[in-house]
C-alpha positions as CSV (number, residue, x, y, z in Angstrom):
1,M,113.6,-21.3,54.0
2,L,110.3,-21.7,52.2
3,E,110.6,-18.3,50.5
4,F,114.1,-19.1,49.4
5,T,113.0,-22.5,48.0
6,L,110.2,-20.9,46.0
7,R,112.6,-18.2,44.6
8,R,115.0,-20.9,43.5
9,I,112.3,-23.0,41.9
10,T,110.9,-19.9,40.0
11,G,114.4,-19.1,38.8
12,T,114.7,-22.4,37.1
13,I,111.7,-21.8,34.8
14,P,113.6,-19.5,32.3
15,V,116.4,-22.0,32.2
16,L,114.0,-24.8,31.4
17,L,112.5,-22.8,28.6
18,G,116.0,-22.1,27.2
19,I,116.9,-25.8,27.3
20,L,113.6,-26.6,25.6
21,F,114.6,-24.3,22.8
22,V,118.1,-25.8,22.5
23,A,116.6,-29.3,22.4
24,F,114.2,-28.2,19.6
25,T,117.1,-26.7,17.5
26,V,119.1,-29.9,17.7
27,L,117.1,-31.2,14.8
28,Y,117.9,-28.2,12.6
29,L,121.6,-27.8,13.5
30,I,122.5,-31.1,11.9
31,P,123.4,-30.6,8.2
32,G,121.1,-32.0,5.5
33,N,117.4,-32.8,5.4
34,P,116.2,-34.6,8.5
35,A,113.4,-36.3,6.6
36,L,115.8,-37.5,4.0
37,T,118.1,-38.9,6.7
38,V,115.2,-40.7,8.4
39,A,113.8,-42.1,5.1
40,G,117.2,-43.3,3.8
41,P,119.1,-42.5,0.6
42,R,116.9,-44.8,-1.6
43,A,113.6,-43.3,-0.6
44,D,111.4,-41.7,-3.2
45,Q,110.2,-38.1,-3.0
46,E,106.7,-39.1,-1.9
47,T,108.1,-40.9,1.1
48,I,110.3,-38.0,2.0
49,D,107.4,-35.6,1.7
50,R,105.3,-37.8,3.9
51,I,108.0,-38.0,6.6
52,S,108.6,-34.2,6.4
53,K,104.9,-33.7,7.1
54,E,104.9,-36.1,10.0
55,M,107.9,-34.3,11.5
56,G,106.2,-31.0,10.9
57,L,108.9,-29.7,8.6
58,D,106.3,-28.1,6.3
59,K,105.3,-25.6,9.0
60,P,107.0,-22.3,10.0
61,V,109.7,-22.6,12.6
62,H,107.8,-20.8,15.3
63,A,104.8,-23.0,14.8
64,R,107.0,-26.1,15.0
65,F,108.5,-24.8,18.3
66,F,105.2,-24.1,20.0
67,S,103.9,-27.5,18.8
68,Y,107.0,-29.2,20.2
69,A,106.8,-27.3,23.5
70,S,103.2,-28.2,23.9
71,R,103.9,-31.9,23.4
72,V,106.8,-31.8,25.9
73,C,104.6,-30.1,28.5
74,Q,102.1,-32.9,28.1
75,G,104.9,-35.5,28.7
76,N,105.2,-36.5,25.0
77,L,108.8,-36.5,23.8
78,G,107.9,-38.1,20.5
79,E,108.5,-41.6,19.1
80,S,111.7,-43.3,18.1
81,V,112.2,-43.4,14.3
82,V,114.1,-46.7,14.6
83,S,112.0,-48.7,17.2
84,G,108.7,-46.8,17.0
85,K,108.5,-46.7,20.8
86,P,107.7,-43.5,22.7
87,V,110.9,-41.8,23.7
88,L,109.8,-41.2,27.3
89,E,109.0,-44.9,27.7
90,S,112.4,-45.9,26.4
91,I,114.1,-43.4,28.7
92,A,112.1,-44.8,31.7
93,E,113.4,-48.3,30.8
94,K,117.1,-47.2,30.5
95,F,117.3,-44.7,33.4
96,P,117.1,-47.2,36.3
97,Y,120.4,-48.8,35.1
98,T,122.0,-45.4,35.0
99,I,120.7,-44.5,38.5
100,K,122.2,-47.7,40.0
101,L,125.5,-47.0,38.2
102,A,125.5,-43.3,39.4
103,L,124.6,-44.0,43.0
104,I,127.2,-46.8,43.4
105,A,129.9,-44.6,41.7
106,M,129.0,-41.7,43.9
107,L,129.3,-44.0,47.0
108,F,132.8,-45.1,45.9
109,S,133.7,-41.5,45.1
110,V,132.6,-40.0,48.4
111,V,134.0,-42.7,50.6
112,I,137.4,-43.0,48.9
113,G,137.7,-39.3,48.2
114,V,136.7,-38.0,51.7
115,I,138.8,-40.5,53.6
116,T,141.8,-39.8,51.3
117,G,141.4,-36.1,51.7
118,I,141.1,-36.3,55.5
119,I,144.2,-38.4,55.7
120,G,146.1,-36.0,53.5
121,A,145.0,-33.0,55.5
122,V,145.8,-34.6,58.9
123,T,149.3,-35.8,57.7
124,N,150.0,-32.6,55.8
125,G,153.5,-32.6,54.4
126,R,154.4,-36.2,55.5
127,W,154.9,-39.3,53.5
128,L,151.2,-40.4,53.8
129,D,150.1,-37.0,52.5
130,R,152.4,-37.4,49.5
131,L,150.9,-40.9,48.9
132,C,147.4,-39.4,48.9
133,T,148.5,-36.6,46.6
134,F,150.0,-39.2,44.2
135,F,146.7,-41.1,44.2
136,S,144.8,-37.8,43.4
137,V,147.1,-36.7,40.6
138,T,147.1,-40.2,39.0
139,G,143.4,-40.6,39.3
140,I,142.7,-37.2,37.7
141,S,145.2,-37.8,34.9
142,I,144.1,-41.2,33.7
143,P,141.1,-40.9,31.3
144,V,138.1,-43.0,32.0
145,F,138.3,-45.1,28.8
146,L,141.8,-46.2,29.7
147,S,141.1,-47.0,33.3
148,G,138.0,-48.8,32.3
149,L,139.9,-51.0,29.9
150,I,142.6,-51.7,32.5
151,F,140.1,-52.6,35.2
152,L,138.1,-54.8,32.7
153,Y,141.3,-56.7,31.7
154,V,142.6,-57.2,35.3
155,F,139.5,-57.8,37.3
156,A,137.2,-59.4,34.7
157,V,139.4,-61.1,32.2
158,K,142.4,-62.2,34.3
159,L,141.0,-62.5,37.9
160,R,137.4,-63.3,36.7
161,W,135.9,-61.5,39.7
162,F,133.3,-59.6,37.6
163,P,131.5,-60.3,34.3
164,T,133.3,-59.0,31.3
165,S,130.3,-57.2,29.8
166,G,126.6,-57.1,29.7
167,F,123.8,-57.2,32.1
168,R,121.9,-60.4,32.6
169,G,118.9,-59.0,34.4
170,G,117.7,-59.4,38.0
171,D,118.3,-57.2,41.0
172,S,121.9,-58.1,41.5
173,L,124.2,-55.1,41.9
174,W,127.3,-57.1,41.2
175,P,127.5,-56.2,37.4
176,F,127.5,-52.5,38.4
177,I,130.5,-52.7,40.8
178,L,133.3,-52.6,38.4
179,P,131.7,-50.0,36.0
180,A,130.8,-47.8,39.0
181,F,134.4,-48.0,40.4
182,T,135.7,-47.0,37.0
183,L,133.3,-44.1,36.9
184,G,133.9,-43.0,40.5
185,I,137.6,-43.3,40.9
186,R,138.4,-40.1,38.9
187,S,135.8,-38.2,40.9
188,A,137.3,-39.7,44.1
189,A,140.7,-38.4,43.2
190,F,139.4,-34.9,42.5
191,L,137.3,-34.9,45.6
192,A,140.3,-35.9,47.7
193,R,142.1,-32.8,46.6
194,I,139.2,-30.6,47.4
195,V,138.7,-32.1,50.8
196,R,142.4,-31.9,51.6
197,S,142.8,-28.2,50.7
198,S,139.5,-27.2,52.2
199,L,140.1,-29.0,55.5
200,I,143.7,-27.7,55.8
201,E,142.3,-24.2,55.5
202,V,139.6,-24.8,58.1
203,L,141.9,-26.4,60.6
204,N,144.0,-23.3,60.6
205,Q,141.1,-21.1,61.6
206,D,140.9,-19.4,65.0
207,F,137.8,-21.3,66.2
208,I,139.8,-24.6,65.7
209,R,142.6,-23.3,67.8
210,T,140.0,-22.3,70.5
211,A,138.5,-25.8,70.4
212,R,142.0,-27.3,70.9
213,A,142.7,-24.9,73.8
214,K,139.5,-26.0,75.5
215,G,140.8,-29.6,75.5
216,L,138.4,-31.1,73.0
217,K,139.4,-34.5,71.6
218,P,141.2,-34.3,68.2
219,M,138.8,-36.6,66.5
220,R,135.8,-34.4,67.6
221,I,137.6,-31.3,66.4
222,L,138.3,-32.9,63.1
223,L,134.9,-34.3,62.4
224,R,132.5,-32.0,64.3
225,H,134.2,-28.6,63.7
226,G,136.6,-29.1,60.8
227,L,134.9,-31.4,58.3
228,V,131.5,-29.9,58.7
229,N,132.8,-26.4,57.9
230,A,134.7,-27.8,54.9
231,L,131.6,-29.3,53.3
232,I,130.5,-26.5,51.0
233,P,133.1,-27.1,48.2
234,V,132.7,-30.8,48.7
235,V,128.9,-30.6,48.2
236,T,129.5,-28.7,45.0
237,V,131.8,-31.3,43.5
238,I,129.4,-34.1,44.6
239,G,126.4,-32.4,43.0
240,L,128.2,-31.8,39.7
241,D,129.5,-35.3,39.6
242,L,126.1,-36.8,40.3
243,S,124.6,-34.7,37.5
244,S,127.1,-36.0,35.0
245,Y,126.6,-39.6,36.1
246,L,122.8,-39.3,35.8
247,N,123.0,-37.7,32.4
248,G,124.5,-40.9,31.2
249,S,128.2,-42.0,31.2
250,V,128.6,-42.9,27.6
251,I,132.1,-44.3,27.8
252,V,131.6,-46.5,30.8
253,E,128.3,-47.9,29.7
254,T,129.7,-48.6,26.3
255,I,132.8,-50.4,27.6
256,F,130.9,-52.5,30.1
257,D,127.9,-53.0,27.8
258,L,125.3,-51.6,30.3
259,P,121.9,-50.6,28.8
260,G,121.8,-47.1,30.4
261,I,121.0,-43.6,29.2
262,G,124.5,-43.0,27.9
263,R,124.6,-46.0,25.6
264,F,121.0,-45.3,24.5
265,A,122.0,-41.8,23.5
266,M,125.1,-43.0,21.6
267,D,123.0,-45.6,19.7
268,A,120.5,-42.8,18.8
269,I,123.3,-40.6,17.5
270,L,124.8,-43.3,15.3
271,K,121.4,-44.2,13.9
272,R,120.4,-40.5,13.6
273,D,117.3,-41.1,15.6
274,Y,116.4,-37.4,16.1
275,P,113.4,-37.7,18.4
276,V,115.5,-39.8,20.8
277,I,118.4,-37.4,20.6
278,Q,116.1,-34.5,21.4
279,G,114.4,-36.4,24.3
280,V,117.7,-37.4,25.9
281,V,119.1,-33.9,25.7
282,L,116.0,-32.5,27.3
283,F,115.8,-35.2,29.9
284,G,119.5,-34.8,30.8
285,A,119.3,-31.1,31.1
286,F,116.2,-31.4,33.3
287,I,118.1,-33.8,35.6
288,F,121.1,-31.5,35.7
289,I,118.9,-28.5,36.8
290,M,117.0,-30.5,39.4
291,V,120.3,-31.7,41.0
292,N,121.7,-28.2,41.1
293,L,118.5,-26.9,42.6
294,F,118.9,-29.5,45.3
295,I,122.5,-28.5,45.9
296,D,121.5,-24.9,46.3
297,L,118.9,-25.8,48.9
298,L,121.4,-28.0,50.6
299,Y,123.8,-25.0,50.7
300,A,121.2,-23.0,52.5
301,Y,120.5,-25.8,55.0
302,I,124.2,-26.3,55.8
303,N,125.0,-22.6,56.1
304,P,122.2,-20.0,56.6
305,K,124.6,-17.2,55.7
306,I,124.7,-18.5,52.1
307,R,120.9,-18.5,52.0
308,D,120.7,-14.9,53.2
309,E,123.3,-13.8,50.7
310,M,121.4,-15.5,47.8
311,M,118.2,-13.8,49.0
312,R,119.8,-10.4,49.0
313,K,121.2,-10.9,45.5
314,S,117.9,-12.0,44.1
315,E,116.1,-9.0,45.6
316,K,118.5,-6.5,43.9
């Protein structure tokens, strides 16, 4: 397991270098002169030249890249053009809000999705299964911005169970409940379909019939033998969803006025704050890679056959 872990960690290094290059090129893919955009349309040429020098635009492209890579490796993601604060410091301030939102949304997603999927698999073809399928199809079909506005109107405006917007500080999780439910309900619907189809397939395997012939209790067969062996695709979906949550849910954080990474990135794009955009892209990609690395290691822990297969492929 240690050798497998080291191989997977080593394999992420080229990916990180590629993402570093992509984050660097973000500044140069945007049309126009970045220095002119930062300085503003009324700036004189002297100011534009000074900003260009500060941004390193007077140097060759390869020199700029190596300078940028060196700064990033030292933990320096630059400073915001708008606020003047270090980008990494701003991300560190915003990220805890996104973590809370992501973890609560994942809790909703896993609990609702797994339970719904189990009910659908056990009652395969009956009215309860059709009801679960209706929930799954509806949850997947409705876009997040629409469900967010509906939940906001019903539960915050009409029923007044939750604050309409904003975060007032403190350690209370209450302001995150409605945004997290909005964020997690679509993932729950998709997860329910995955659990249902995977569990139905597992429950029709020979070892399940053998367990039934031995007289094991149906609940033990379902949970101990059926659900555990149906976890691989479920873990995949959970890992991908968690990555997207942690990378910042722009729509949800904007609708509910939460000061997380998503809204921070959107504000930077609107204000053309290039160092912040680069920093958020690099940070989000790093989080995505780390979560997927964890999922790969979790695969190997759940099913050693997958670990052995991955090891054989990496040795070829």
